[in-house]
C-alpha positions, 0 to 999 in steps of 0.5 A: 488512460491519463489524467487530463491535467495535474498542476504542481499543487495537486501532484504534491497532494497526491505524493503526500497522500501516497506516502501517508497510505504507505506509512499507515499500511506499515504501521498497521502491519507492525501493530499486528505482528506482536499480537500474532506472535503471542498466539502463533509461532514465528513460522506461522506469523511469517507465512501469514505476512507472506499471504497478506503481502500477496493479497495486497499485491493483487489489490495494488495490481487491480488499482494500478490498472484502474488509476490513470498515470499523471501526464508527463511534460 
């Protein structure tokens, strides 16, 4: 599956949105670490982050299957 057409402006918006989502995801994780660290030992926080990362990877995989590639020129 592919997009029918994407102009430069649409592509720039897609890039900007992608980067914003990535930044927000990192900010969310960083804001949770101090809270988790107050309640849990570092080993458990690390394990939590590993599990969270695996869940996010599964979600990304499912999204990647559903989202068409931008056509190349």
